[in-house]
C-alpha positions in Angstrom: 77.6 119.3 121.6 77.5 115.7 122.8 74.9 114.6 120.2 76.9 111.7 118.7 77.4 113.5 115.5 80.7 113.4 113.6 82.6 116.6 114.2 84.6 118.2 111.4 86.9 121.2 111.9 87.2 123.7 109.0 89.0 126.9 108.5 86.6 129.8 109.3 88.1 132.2 106.8 90.9 131.7 104.4 92.1 130.0 101.2 90.6 126.6 102.1 87.2 127.7 103.4 85.1 128.0 100.2 86.6 125.0 98.5 86.2 122.8 101.6 82.5 123.8 101.8 82.0 123.2 98.1 83.5 119.7 98.5 81.0 118.9 101.2 78.2 120.3 99.1 79.4 118.1 96.2 79.1 115.2 98.6 75.3 115.9 98.8 75.5 117.6 102.3 72.9 120.3 102.9 74.9 123.1 104.6 73.2 126.3 105.7 74.8 129.8 105.6 77.1 129.8 108.6 77.9 133.6 108.5 79.3 134.4 111.9 78.4 131.1 113.6 81.1 128.9 115.0 79.3 125.6 114.7 76.5 124.3 112.4 74.9 120.9 111.8 74.2 119.6 108.3 70.5 119.0 107.7 70.8 115.6 106.0 73.9 114.0 107.6 75.0 113.5 111.2 77.8 116.0 110.9 78.7 119.1 113.0 81.0 121.6 111.4 83.3 123.6 113.7 84.7 126.8 112.2 88.2 127.5 113.6 91.4 129.3 112.9 93.5 127.0 110.6 96.4 127.0 113.1 94.1 125.5 115.8 92.6 122.7 113.6 95.4 120.1 114.1 95.3 120.5 117.9 91.5 120.3 118.1 91.5 117.1 116.1 94.5 115.6 118.0 92.8 116.4 121.4 89.5 114.8 120.3 87.5 118.1 120.3 86.9 117.4 116.6 86.9 114.0 115.1 88.2 115.0 111.7 89.4 118.2 110.1 90.4 119.7 106.8 93.7 121.6 106.9 96.7 122.5 104.8 99.7 120.2 105.0 101.8 123.3 105.8 99.9 124.0 109.0 99.6 120.3 109.9 103.3 119.5 109.7 104.4 122.8 111.2 102.3 121.9 114.3 103.6 118.3 114.3 100.7 116.8 116.2 99.5 113.2 116.4 96.8 112.7 113.8 96.3 110.5 110.8 96.0 111.9 107.2 93.2 109.9 105.5 92.8 111.8 102.3 94.6 114.3 100.1 91.9 116.5 98.7 93.6 118.0 95.6 93.0 121.7 96.3 94.7 124.5 98.2 98.0 123.6 96.5 100.9 125.9 97.2 104.6 125.8 98.0 106.5 126.9 101.1 109.4 128.6 99.3 112.5 130.7 99.9 112.4 134.2 98.4 115.1 136.8 98.1 115.2 140.5 97.0 115.0 141.0 93.3 118.5 142.5 93.2 120.1 139.4 94.9 121.0 136.0 93.6 120.8 132.6 95.3 122.2 129.9 93.0 122.9 127.2 95.5 121.3 126.2 98.8 124.7 126.3 100.4 124.7 130.1 100.0 122.1 130.2 102.8 124.8 129.4 105.3 125.1 132.4 107.7 122.0 134.1 106.4 118.9 135.3 108.4 115.7 133.7 107.2 112.3 135.2 108.2 109.4 132.8 108.4 106.1 131.9 110.0 107.0 128.2 109.6 110.1 127.7 111.8 109.7 123.9 112.2 109.4 123.2 108.5 112.2 125.5 107.7 114.5 124.0 110.3 113.8 120.5 109.0 114.7 121.7 105.5 117.9 123.4 106.7 118.9 120.4 108.7 118.4 118.0 105.8 120.6 120.2 103.7 123.3 120.8 106.4 122.7 124.5 106.3 123.6 126.7 109.3 121.3 129.7 109.2 119.5 131.9 111.7 115.7 131.5 111.7 113.8 134.7 112.5 110.3 133.7 113.5 107.6 136.3 112.4 103.9 135.8 112.9 102.8 137.9 109.8 103.9 140.2 107.0 107.0 138.0 106.4 107.5 139.7 103.0 108.6 143.0 104.4 111.4 141.5 106.5 114.2 142.1 104.0 113.3 145.7 103.3 113.3 146.3 107.1 116.7 144.7 107.5 115.2 142.0 109.7 116.3 139.1 107.4 118.2 138.4 104.2 115.8 135.8 102.9 112.2 134.9 103.6 110.4 131.5 103.7 106.7 131.8 103.1 103.8 130.3 101.2 103.7 131.0 97.5 100.9 130.3 95.1 100.8 133.0 92.3 103.8 134.9 93.4 102.0 138.3 93.1 102.7 139.2 96.8 106.4 138.6 96.2 106.5 140.9 93.2 104.7 143.6 95.2 107.5 143.5 97.8 110.3 143.3 95.2 111.1 139.7 96.0 111.6 136.7 93.7 111.1 133.0 94.4 114.1 130.8 94.9 114.1 127.2 96.3 111.0 125.3 97.4 111.0 124.0 100.9 107.7 122.1 101.2 104.7 121.4 98.9 101.3 121.6 100.5 97.6 120.8 99.7 94.5 120.4 101.7 94.2 117.1 103.6 91.5 115.4 105.6 92.8 114.3 109.0 91.3 112.2 111.9 92.2 111.6 115.5 93.2 108.3 117.2 90.0 108.1 119.3 87.5 107.8 116.4 88.4 104.1 115.8 87.0 103.3 119.3 83.6 104.7 118.5 81.6 102.4 116.2 79.0 105.0 115.4 81.5 107.7 114.4 83.6 105.2 112.5 80.5 104.3 110.4 79.7 107.9 109.8 83.3 108.6 108.7 83.3 105.6 106.3 80.0 106.9 104.8 81.4 110.4 104.5 84.6 109.0 102.8 82.5 107.2 100.2 80.9 110.5 99.3 84.2 112.4 99.3 85.9 109.8 97.1 83.0 110.0 94.7 83.2 113.8 94.5 87.0 113.8 94.1 86.9 111.2 91.4 84.1 113.0 89.5 86.0 116.3 89.7 89.0 114.8 87.9 86.9 112.9 85.3 84.7 113.7 82.3 82.0 111.8 80.5 83.0 111.4 76.8 80.4 110.7 74.1 80.9 110.3 70.3 79.7 108.6 67.2 82.1 106.4 65.3 82.3 104.1 62.3 82.2 100.4 63.3 85.3 100.0 61.1 87.3 102.4 63.3 86.0 101.1 66.7 89.1 99.0 67.5 91.4 102.0 66.8 89.2 104.4 68.8 89.1 102.1 71.8 92.9 102.1 71.9 92.9 105.9 71.9 90.4 106.4 74.8 92.1 106.4 78.2 88.9 105.1 79.8 88.7 104.3 83.5 86.8 101.2 82.4 85.9 99.6 79.1 83.9 102.1 77.0 80.2 101.5 76.4 79.3 100.8 72.8 75.7 101.4 71.6 74.1 100.8 68.2 72.8 103.7 66.1 70.1 103.9 63.4 72.9 103.8 60.8 74.1 100.1 60.9 77.6 101.2 60.0 77.9 103.6 63.0 78.0 103.2 66.8 77.9 105.5 69.8 80.8 105.3 72.2 80.5 106.4 75.8 83.4 106.5 78.3 84.6 108.1 81.5 88.1 109.6 81.0 90.6 111.6 83.1 89.6 115.2 82.5 93.1 116.5 81.7 93.6 114.0 78.9 90.8 115.0 76.6 92.7 117.7 74.8 95.5 115.3 74.2 93.3 112.8 72.4 90.5 114.6 70.7 92.4 115.2 67.4 93.3 111.5 67.3 89.7 110.6 67.8 88.6 112.9 64.9 91.4 111.5 62.7 90.0 108.0 63.4 86.6 109.0 62.2 84.8 110.0 65.5 82.2 112.7 65.1 79.7 114.6 67.4 82.2 114.5 70.2 80.8 115.6 73.5 82.6 116.1 76.9 80.3 116.4 79.9 81.0 117.1 83.6 80.3 114.4 86.2 78.7 115.3 89.5 79.5 112.1 91.4 81.0 108.8 90.6 81.2 105.6 92.7 83.7 103.1 91.3 
């Protein structure tokens, strides 16, 4: 589709698909139901979305078939292709970890010497082993890595772990972490030579940054005695100076602030002790700093 649109590669089905689409919708993009289609165009932005296997995304972006892509760092660095990471997106977090049978122990990385390790990530595993001066045999498996120990194919596995439930089902337990991964936005080296696509990408990044900032922030509102205002301002971890508004009661003010979402439960009791009342915490849809 040589229409001049920015082309974004996304995982067609998998752990990053829905959250990636939700991020784009949070950016104000009108995305139709793609169902079984391999490419769609957003209705209100010059963007084509290509739905691909996650393993193919780094190569498609590197080769210029897609201008940008969203992919897990595990896949990106396993493929080791020439692209630029332009944003970490904060979702799809997991660890590439070593796991052993429940009845075994692995107290030190050096105990991996001489072991057989099954994995779908041979390059990342090899880098980890080399960095730790470990001599082990890498058994490359394309899928169902968890059953390798029970089949006698390997002594240890190296696979993605999020909740650990799959390991438990296969009577395995997590040991050492090899690599930490999350979803990232990548671009190819050709896009900088195209003024139109560079402009589209910059506009999209403004929207993405706004959505990501909003996701990790909350809007805090409260009433407070004027006499406690200085103390309350010290408590609030505001991104910028809080807004102070007068109330009908001349001894009281309303305090509004944007705060990091995870810090609210750390400070609300301190705010109450300082005299704050009517405390409200609200979600933010978008925020441009």
